[in-house]
LOTITOR-509953 format. One line per field, with one value per atom (N, C-alpha, C, O): atom name; z, x, y; residue in three letters; residue number from 1. Coordinates in nm, 4 decimals. Layout:
N
a	(CA, ...)
w	(Z, ...)
u	(X, ...)
v	(Y, ...)
r	(Ala, ...)
k	(NUM, ...)
***
This chain:
70
a	(N, CA, C, O, N, CA, C, O, N, CA, C, O, N, CA, C, O, N, CA, C, O, N, CA, C, O, N, CA, C, O, N, CA, C, O, N, CA, C, O, N, CA, C, O, N, CA, C, O, N, CA, C, O, N, CA, C, O, N, CA, C, O, N, CA, C, O, N, CA, C, O, N, CA, C, O, N, CA, C, O, N, CA, C, O, N, CA, C, O, N, CA, C, O, N, CA, C, O, N, CA, C, O, N, CA, C, O, N, CA, C, O, N, CA, C, O, N, CA, C, O, N, CA, C, O, N, CA, C, O, N, CA, C, O, N, CA, C, O, N, CA, C, O, N, CA, C, O, N, CA, C, O, N, CA, C, O, N, CA, C, O, N, CA, C, O, N, CA, C, O, N, CA, C, O, N, CA, C, O, N, CA, C, O, N, CA, C, O, N, CA, C, O, N, CA, C, O, N, CA, C, O, N, CA, C, O, N, CA, C, O, N, CA, C, O, N, CA, C, O, N, CA, C, O, N, CA, C, O, N, CA, C, O, N, CA, C, O, N, CA, C, O, N, CA, C, O, N, CA, C, O, N, CA, C, O, N, CA, C, O, N, CA, C, O, N, CA, C, O, N, CA, C, O, N, CA, C, O, N, CA, C, O, N, CA, C, O, N, CA, C, O, N, CA, C, O, N, CA, C, O, N, CA, C, O, N, CA, C, O, N, CA, C, O)
w	(0.0279, -0.0821, -0.0632, -0.0878, -0.0192, 0.0027, 0.1106, 0.1063, 0.2079, 0.3175, 0.2638, 0.3073, 0.1693, 0.1130, 0.0235, 0.0211, -0.0486, -0.1324, -0.0452, -0.0754, 0.0622, 0.1548, 0.2174, 0.2304, 0.2558, 0.3126, 0.2106, 0.2447, 0.0855, -0.0196, -0.0445, -0.0608, -0.0476, -0.0691, 0.0471, 0.0259, 0.1693, 0.2858, 0.2845, 0.3221, 0.2415, 0.2314, 0.1303, 0.1571, 0.0146, -0.0861, -0.0387, -0.0687, 0.0353, 0.0909, 0.1899, 0.1917, 0.2716, 0.3703, 0.3027, 0.3434, 0.2002, 0.1258, 0.0604, 0.0598, 0.0053, -0.0582, 0.0441, 0.0144, 0.1622, 0.2667, 0.3041, 0.3216, 0.3165, 0.3492, 0.2378, 0.2645, 0.1141, 0.0016, 0.0042, -0.0268, 0.0404, 0.0532, 0.1601, 0.1389, 0.2749, 0.3855, 0.3428, 0.3706, 0.2761, 0.2317, 0.1273, 0.1279, 0.0388, -0.0636, -0.0002, -0.0380, 0.0960, 0.1643, 0.2402, 0.2403, 0.3049, 0.3755, 0.2790, 0.3103, 0.1632, 0.0652, 0.0149, -0.0056, -0.0050, -0.0475, 0.0616, 0.0336, 0.1858, 0.2968, 0.3131, 0.3361, 0.3015, 0.3112, 0.1972, 0.2166, 0.0790, -0.0347, -0.0129, -0.0506, 0.0472, 0.0737, 0.1836, 0.1766, 0.2838, 0.3974, 0.3749, 0.4230, 0.3031, 0.2933, 0.1505, 0.1178, 0.0664, -0.0695, -0.1534, -0.2250, -0.1450, -0.2322, -0.2330, -0.3377, -0.1181, -0.1152, -0.1921, -0.2366, -0.2086, -0.2772, -0.4234, -0.4967, -0.4674, -0.6061, -0.6373, -0.7543, -0.5358, -0.5575, -0.6229, -0.7152, -0.5760, -0.6319, -0.7782, -0.8590, -0.8118, -0.9515, -1.0391, -1.1510, -0.9887, -1.0667, -1.0810, -1.1858, -0.9770, -0.9856, -1.0883, -1.1647, -1.0897, -1.1876, -1.3294, -1.4182, -1.3517, -1.4844, -1.5232, -1.6372, -1.4264, -1.4517, -1.4913, -1.5857, -1.4193, -1.4512, -1.5859, -1.6571, -1.6219, -1.7534, -1.8642, -1.9712, -1.8392, -1.9369, -1.9491, -2.0582, -1.8384, -1.8423, -1.9321, -2.0089, -1.9228, -2.0035, -2.1521, -2.2361, -2.1855, -2.3257, -2.3883, -2.5105, -2.3062, -2.3610, -2.3481, -2.3858, -2.2975, -2.3020, -2.2263, -2.1048, -2.2968, -2.2356, -2.1587, -2.0505, -2.2114, -2.1402, -2.0079, -1.9092, -2.0057, -1.8820, -1.7803, -1.6617, -1.8256, -1.7361, -1.6753, -1.5559, -1.7549, -1.7037, -1.6022, -1.4993, -1.6295, -1.5360, -1.4036, -1.2970, -1.4099, -1.2868, -1.2080, -1.0856, -1.2757, -1.2068, -1.1409, -1.0294, -1.2089, -1.1508, -1.0261, -0.9260, -1.0302, -0.9131, -0.7992, -0.6834, -0.8304, -0.7256, -0.6626, -0.5405, -0.7429, -0.6878, -0.6068, -0.5066, -0.6503, -0.5788, -0.4420, -0.3450, -0.4340, -0.3081, -0.2076, -0.0878, -0.2553, -0.1632, -0.1052, -0.1689, 0.0131, 0.0717, 0.0651, 0.1091)
u	(-7.1859, -7.1615, -7.2391, -7.1858, -7.3661, -7.4465, -7.3870, -7.3993, -7.3221, -7.2618, -7.1538, -7.1443, -7.0725, -6.9657, -7.0207, -6.9671, -7.1264, -7.1889, -7.2480, -7.2332, -7.3147, -7.3718, -7.2626, -7.2788, -7.1519, -7.0404, -6.9843, -6.9518, -6.9727, -6.9230, -7.0147, -6.9685, -7.1440, -7.2410, -7.2378, -7.2412, -7.2314, -7.2241, -7.0961, -7.0978, -6.9857, -6.8601, -6.8720, -6.8274, -6.9319, -6.9489, -7.0421, -7.0197, -7.1467, -7.2370, -7.1628, -7.1822, -7.0784, -7.0036, -6.9039, -6.8897, -6.8351, -6.7415, -6.8150, -6.7649, -6.9336, -7.0123, -7.0522, -7.0467, -7.0917, -7.1274, -7.0078, -7.0223, -6.8902, -6.7697, -6.7351, -6.6902, -6.7554, -6.7283, -6.8228, -6.7823, -6.9466, -7.0423, -6.9969, -6.9990, -6.9561, -6.9121, -6.7914, -6.7853, -6.6962, -6.5766, -6.6129, -6.5565, -6.7054, -6.7490, -6.8143, -6.7845, -6.9028, -6.9689, -6.8658, -6.8731, -6.7699, -6.6639, -6.5839, -6.5525, -6.5510, -6.4736, -6.5512, -6.4935, -6.6817, -6.7637, -6.7685, -6.7533, -6.7895, -6.7940, -6.6590, -6.6550, -6.5503, -6.4172, -6.3965, -6.3365, -6.4458, -6.4341, -6.5111, -6.4651, -6.6269, -6.7070, -6.6455, -6.6491, -6.5897, -6.5352, -6.3940, -6.3602, -6.3113, -6.1696, -6.1218, -6.0074, -6.2064, -6.1685, -6.1207, -6.0211, -6.1898, -6.1712, -6.0279, -5.9630, -5.9774, -5.8394, -5.8210, -5.7101, -5.9258, -5.9143, -5.9556, -5.9370, -6.0109, -6.0534, -6.1853, -6.2186, -6.2605, -6.3864, -6.4904, -6.5606, -6.5000, -6.5999, -6.5694, -6.6611, -6.4423, -6.4054, -6.4441, -6.4921, -6.4234, -6.4602, -6.6108, -6.6595, -6.6852, -6.8316, -6.8797, -6.9724, -6.8168, -6.8519, -6.8261, -6.9086, -6.7118, -6.6822, -6.7854, -6.8316, -6.8211, -6.9186, -7.0534, -7.1168, -7.0971, -7.2252, -7.2214, -7.3219, -7.1081, -7.1004, -7.1050, -7.1606, -7.0473, -7.0574, -7.2015, -7.2456, -7.2746, -7.4144, -7.4947, -7.5794, -7.4687, -7.5462, -7.5151, -7.5984, -7.3966, -7.3597, -7.4224, -7.4349, -7.4617, -7.5028, -7.6525, -7.6947, -7.7315, -7.8761, -7.9396, -7.9232, -8.0121, -8.0932, -8.0101, -8.0503, -7.8967, -7.8127, -7.7641, -7.7489, -7.7401, -7.6998, -7.8135, -7.7905, -7.9340, -8.0495, -8.0674, -8.0949, -8.0522, -8.0643, -7.9541, -7.9796, -7.8325, -7.7225, -7.7482, -7.7205, -7.8004, -7.8323, -7.9404, -7.9315, -8.0405, -8.1472, -8.0923, -8.1319, -8.0021, -7.9430, -7.8635, -7.8716, -7.7870, -7.7096, -7.8023, -7.7749, -7.9116, -8.0060, -8.0710, -8.0853, -8.1105, -8.1706, -8.0697, -8.1051, -7.9429, -7.8393, -7.8150, -7.7870, -7.8257, -7.7963, -7.9099, -7.8890, -8.0305, -8.1423, -8.1359, -8.0863, -8.1853, -8.1937, -8.3353, -8.3639)
v	(-6.5891, -6.4981, -6.3676, -6.2594, -6.3777, -6.2576, -6.1696, -6.0472, -6.2329, -6.1570, -6.0625, -5.9478, -6.1109, -6.0294, -5.9176, -5.8069, -5.9476, -5.8456, -5.7358, -5.6173, -5.7745, -5.6772, -5.5910, -5.4697, -5.6532, -5.5772, -5.4793, -5.3656, -5.5229, -5.4350, -5.3174, -5.2045, -5.3430, -5.2356, -5.1372, -5.0159, -5.1883, -5.0998, -5.0166, -4.8994, -5.0766, -5.0032, -4.8892, -4.7777, -4.9167, -4.8124, -4.7015, -4.5842, -4.7381, -4.6360, -4.5467, -4.4252, -4.6072, -4.5307, -4.4369, -4.3216, -4.4858, -4.4017, -4.2848, -4.1723, -4.3111, -4.2058, -4.0994, -3.9801, -4.1409, -4.0450, -3.9582, -3.8372, -4.0185, -3.9413, -3.8439, -3.7325, -3.8847, -3.7954, -3.6755, -3.5635, -3.6985, -3.5873, -3.4887, -3.3674, -3.5416, -3.4557, -3.3731, -3.2534, -3.4356, -3.3643, -3.2589, -3.1495, -3.2903, -3.1951, -3.0725, -2.9592, -3.0954, -2.9839, -2.9006, -2.7777, -2.9671, -2.8950, -2.8084, -2.6936, -2.8617, -2.7859, -2.6645, -2.5577, -2.6806, -2.5666, -2.4609, -2.3420, -2.5034, -2.4070, -2.3360, -2.2151, -2.4099, -2.3484, -2.2493, -2.1436, -2.2832, -2.1922, -2.0636, -1.9559, -2.0747, -1.9549, -1.8690, -1.7462, -1.9334, -1.8591, -1.8070, -1.6988, -1.8815, -1.8489, -1.8247, -1.8562, -1.7702, -1.7313, -1.8493, -1.8384, -1.9597, -2.0769, -2.1328, -2.1325, -2.1807, -2.2322, -2.3627, -2.3919, -2.4412, -2.5701, -2.5631, -2.6602, -2.4515, -2.4364, -2.5043, -2.5230, -2.5414, -2.6125, -2.5210, -2.5625, -2.3995, -2.3079, -2.2746, -2.2605, -2.2622, -2.2368, -2.3555, -2.3374, -2.4763, -2.5950, -2.6085, -2.6510, -2.5729, -2.5767, -2.4741, -2.5008, -2.3579, -2.2545, -2.3035, -2.2823, -2.3693, -2.4256, -2.5303, -2.5345, -2.6152, -2.7207, -2.6621, -2.7092, -2.5595, -2.4969, -2.4256, -2.4236, -2.3675, -2.3033, -2.4087, -2.3837, -2.5258, -2.6346, -2.6833, -2.7195, -2.6845, -2.7255, -2.6329, -2.6784, -2.5041, -2.4106, -2.4256, -2.3918, -2.4759, -2.4934, -2.6177, -2.6254, -2.7149, -2.8427, -2.8740, -2.9833, -2.7838, -2.7952, -2.9099, -2.9207, -2.9960, -3.1001, -3.2017, -3.2444, -3.2407, -3.3376, -3.2780, -3.3501, -3.1481, -3.0827, -3.0837, -3.1071, -3.0587, -3.0611, -3.1994, -3.2114, -3.3025, -3.4394, -3.4671, -3.5297, -3.4218, -3.4425, -3.3713, -3.4264, -3.2502, -3.1768, -3.2501, -3.2602, -3.3003, -3.3742, -3.5017, -3.5356, -3.5716, -3.6912, -3.6562, -3.7274, -3.5482, -3.5070, -3.4677, -3.4995, -3.3989, -3.3590, -3.4810, -3.4866, -3.5789, -3.7007, -3.7802, -3.8424, -3.7782, -3.8514, -3.7882, -3.8587, -3.6556, -3.5881, -3.6013, -3.5823, -3.6338, -3.6547, -3.7949, -3.8878, -3.8084, -3.9431, -3.9925, -4.1038)
r	(Met, Met, Met, Met, Asn, Asn, Asn, Asn, Lys, Lys, Lys, Lys, Tyr, Tyr, Tyr, Tyr, Ile, Ile, Ile, Ile, Thr, Thr, Thr, Thr, Lys, Lys, Lys, Lys, Gly, Gly, Gly, Gly, Ile, Ile, Ile, Ile, Asn, Asn, Asn, Asn, Phe, Phe, Phe, Phe, Leu, Leu, Leu, Leu, Lys, Lys, Lys, Lys, Glu, Glu, Glu, Glu, Ile, Ile, Ile, Ile, Thr, Thr, Thr, Thr, Glu, Glu, Glu, Glu, Trp, Trp, Trp, Trp, Met, Met, Met, Met, Arg, Arg, Arg, Arg, Val, Val, Val, Val, Ile, Ile, Ile, Ile, Phe, Phe, Phe, Phe, Val, Val, Val, Val, Phe, Phe, Phe, Phe, Ala, Ala, Ala, Ala, Ile, Ile, Ile, Ile, Met, Met, Met, Met, Ala, Ala, Ala, Ala, Gly, Gly, Gly, Gly, Leu, Leu, Leu, Leu, Leu, Leu, Leu, Leu, Phe, Phe, Phe, Phe, Asn, Asn, Asn, Asn, Asp, Asp, Asp, Asp, Pro, Pro, Pro, Pro, Phe, Phe, Phe, Phe, Gly, Gly, Gly, Gly, Val, Val, Val, Val, Leu, Leu, Leu, Leu, Ala, Ala, Ala, Ala, Asn, Asn, Asn, Asn, Ile, Ile, Ile, Ile, Thr, Thr, Thr, Thr, Lys, Lys, Lys, Lys, Leu, Leu, Leu, Leu, Leu, Leu, Leu, Leu, Ser, Ser, Ser, Ser, Asn, Asn, Asn, Asn, Phe, Phe, Phe, Phe, Ser, Ser, Ser, Ser, Asp, Asp, Asp, Asp, His, His, His, His, Gly, Gly, Gly, Gly, Leu, Leu, Leu, Leu, Ser, Ser, Ser, Ser, Ala, Ala, Ala, Ala, Leu, Leu, Leu, Leu, Ile, Ile, Ile, Ile, Ala, Ala, Ala, Ala, Val, Val, Val, Val, Leu, Leu, Leu, Leu, Val, Val, Val, Val, Val, Val, Val, Val, Met, Met, Met, Met, Leu, Leu, Leu, Leu, Trp, Trp, Trp, Trp, Ser, Ser, Ser, Ser, Lys, Lys, Lys, Lys, Lys, Lys, Lys, Lys)
k	(1, 1, 1, 1, 2, 2, 2, 2, 3, 3, 3, 3, 4, 4, 4, 4, 5, 5, 5, 5, 6, 6, 6, 6, 7, 7, 7, 7, 8, 8, 8, 8, 9, 9, 9, 9, 10, 10, 10, 10, 11, 11, 11, 11, 12, 12, 12, 12, 13, 13, 13, 13, 14, 14, 14, 14, 15, 15, 15, 15, 16, 16, 16, 16, 17, 17, 17, 17, 18, 18, 18, 18, 19, 19, 19, 19, 20, 20, 20, 20, 21, 21, 21, 21, 22, 22, 22, 22, 23, 23, 23, 23, 24, 24, 24, 24, 25, 25, 25, 25, 26, 26, 26, 26, 27, 27, 27, 27, 28, 28, 28, 28, 29, 29, 29, 29, 30, 30, 30, 30, 31, 31, 31, 31, 32, 32, 32, 32, 33, 33, 33, 33, 34, 34, 34, 34, 35, 35, 35, 35, 36, 36, 36, 36, 37, 37, 37, 37, 38, 38, 38, 38, 39, 39, 39, 39, 40, 40, 40, 40, 41, 41, 41, 41, 42, 42, 42, 42, 43, 43, 43, 43, 44, 44, 44, 44, 45, 45, 45, 45, 46, 46, 46, 46, 47, 47, 47, 47, 48, 48, 48, 48, 49, 49, 49, 49, 50, 50, 50, 50, 51, 51, 51, 51, 52, 52, 52, 52, 53, 53, 53, 53, 54, 54, 54, 54, 55, 55, 55, 55, 56, 56, 56, 56, 57, 57, 57, 57, 58, 58, 58, 58, 59, 59, 59, 59, 60, 60, 60, 60, 61, 61, 61, 61, 62, 62, 62, 62, 63, 63, 63, 63, 64, 64, 64, 64, 65, 65, 65, 65, 66, 66, 66, 66, 67, 67, 67, 67, 68, 68, 68, 68, 69, 69, 69, 69, 70, 70, 70, 70)
***
């Protein structure tokens, strides 16, 4: 049973790493090619929502920063 749980956790870690790579690629493409995927516009909307909601936004930003660190 532990073997399957370990495999599942490793699979989720691998998917998360791929999602990070794709996210960084989308940001770089947005900076270089005038935002073809709309990622920068969505990040801008997200940050404007953070400024409207105060403390909960700060906590969310901190969680994202901790998640992005290894």
